N, C-alpha and C positions, 0 to 999 in steps of 0.2 A: 272345520279346519281353522285354527287360530292363525292370525297374521302378526308379524312383528313390525313395529314402526320404530325406526331409529335413524340417527344421523351417522353415516359411515365415517370412520376415522381415517386419517391419512395413512398411506402405506409407508413402509420403512424406506422406500426409494424416493419418497416425495418430500421436498423441502418446503413447499408452499402449502396453502390451505385450499387449493382447488378441489372441487368435487366433494367438499365436506360440509357445505352449508345446506344442501338439500336434504329433505326427509325421504326415507325409502320405506316401501312396504315389501316385505318378503313373506312368502307363505310357507308354513310348516308342512312337511310331507304327510300325506294321508296314508300312502302305502310305502312300506319299507323298500329300499333298493335291493336288487338282487344281482348276482353275478351270472352272466350268460355262460353256459357251459362250453360253447364252441370257441369263442374268442377271448373269454375272460374279462369282458368289459362289464362295467357296472351300469345297470339300466333300471328304469322305473316306468310305471304306467301313469304316473301322476304328472300332468302337463303344467300344473301351477308352480312346480318347483323351478321352472324355467322363466317364470314371470317376475319382473322387478319393476315396480312403479315408483316414480320419483315425483315429489311434490315440493313446493316452495316453502311450506310451513307445516308445523305439526297439526294445526287446526284443519288444514285442507286434507291431510292424510286421514285424520280421525273422522272427518265429515264424509269422506269417500267410503270408509268402512261402514259407518252407520247407515249411509244411504243404500248400500248394497247388502246389508245384513251380515257382514263379516265380523266374526269375533276377533278382537285384536288386543295386543299388549303394547304399551308404549315404554320404550327404554330410553331414559334420559342419559345424556353424557355430561360429564363435568368438564368445564373448560380447563386447559392446561394452566398450571399454577405460575409458570414463568414463560416468558417469551424466549424463543430460541435466538441466539445471537450469531450473526454471521461473521466471517472473517473481515468483511469490509467495514463492519462497525468499529473495528480497532482504529481506523483512520478517519472516523467521522468528526466533523467540526462540532457536533453536539455532544461529544464525549465528556463525561463528568470529570475524569482525571486527565492529567497531561500524559501523553504517550511517551514512555521512556523505554529504553532497552535494558 
């Protein structure tokens, strides 16, 4: 079963960069999910789908997979091209242009 190693992106409800610096290992499902006929819930017999491992760096995550004999794929993320500007930056003393109305 291959594992995915990646850095999670920030959610749409998140303005900061918290929880985006760690590297995560998620396991791909071995067995497809199935719908229970009685309740209609989705279930699976694969317990590794519930497992998520967090590491401080990509090298630590790949070393873990190699040490335990787990096949893996590394997905690199590109950094954002521009920094998000907040409303408070309009009134900053370090502003390039003068604030006018």
